[in-house]
N, C-alpha and C positions, 0 to 999 in steps of 0.2 A: 397291306401296309401303307400304301399311299393315302388311303382314306383317313387313317388314323393320324398320319403325319400332318395332313392338311388340317384336321380338327385341332391338333396340338398347336400348330402355328397360328390358327385363328384365335384360340383362347389365350395364347401367351400374352398378348398386349393387355387385355382386361385384367388378367391376374397380376401382371407387373404393375399396372396402374393402381390396383387396390393395395398391393403390398408396399410400394414406395411412394405413391402419390404422384401428382401431375408434374412436379418439377424434375424428378429423376427417372421418369419412365423410359426415356430414350436410352439413358445409360444402362438401366436394368435390362432392357431388351438386348442391347449390344453385349452385355456381360453374359446373358443366357445363351445367345447365339455363339459367342466365343467359347463358352464352356462346352456347348454341344459339338463344336467342331473337333475337339480333341478325340473323343471316342469314335466319331465318324471317320476320322483320318487314320487312327491307329487300329481300329477294330478289324477291318478286312485283312490287313497283313497278318494279324495275330490269328484270325480264323484260318487263313491259308496255311500258316505254320502248323496249327493244330491238326488240320486235314492231312498235311504231309506226314506228320509224325504218327497219327492215330488211324489214318485211312478212313476217317469218317468225320462228317460235319456235326455229328450229334452233340459232342462236348461243346463245340463253339456255339451252337444254338442254345444249349442249356445255360452256358455262361452269359450269353447275351440276354437271356430272359430274366436272370436274377435281379439286376438293378431296377428294371421297371416294376417288378413285383415288390421289392423293398420300398421303392418310391411311392407306389400306390398304397401300400400299407401305411406309410407315414402320412400320406394325404388324408387317409381315412381318420387319422387321429386328430387332425386340425380342428374339426368342430368340437370335439370333447375338450381339447386344450383351451380353445377360445371360451367355451362355456365356463370352464374352471377359472380362467383368468378374469372374466367379467364378474363372476360370483365373488372372487377374492377382492376385486376392486370395489364392488358394491359394499362388501363387509367393512373394508377399510374406510370407505366414505362415511358409513354410519358411525364408526367408532371415532373418527377424527374430530368431530365437534366436541365429543365428551373429553377426549384427551386434551384438546385445546383449552376447554374450560377448566379442567383439572390443573393444567400447567399454569394458567393465568391465576387461579385462586391460590396455588401454592407459592407463587411469587408475590403475592400481595396485590395483584392487579396492576403492578407497575413494572413488570419484568421486561416488557418489550418497548420501553422508551428511555431516552437519555435523561439523566438527572436534571439537566437544564430545561428539558421539555415538560417534565412531569411536575406540575405545581399544584 
């Protein structure tokens, strides 16, 4: 577990930098560490409570494994979502000059200037 925690901490800064940019990276890392502190503080007492009630740590370990699995599955979707987003933006970029020309021709070529400016 320690090896994986170390890898996570090392990769957290570059990921935060990529997501929010250089201006807000310190705030993003602080937010991530703050959010991580909640389950790390609350988790052990809950696991102890489950152990006392069920006489086994099995349920606690299963419940502790579900969020990383869901998070990993969501991270696997990011490349597909990014590819879809870039394709959509490229399609909109191709269509926007045509729409601009259509809009300009429908307004008589003078739709985007003030009457005093268009002579």
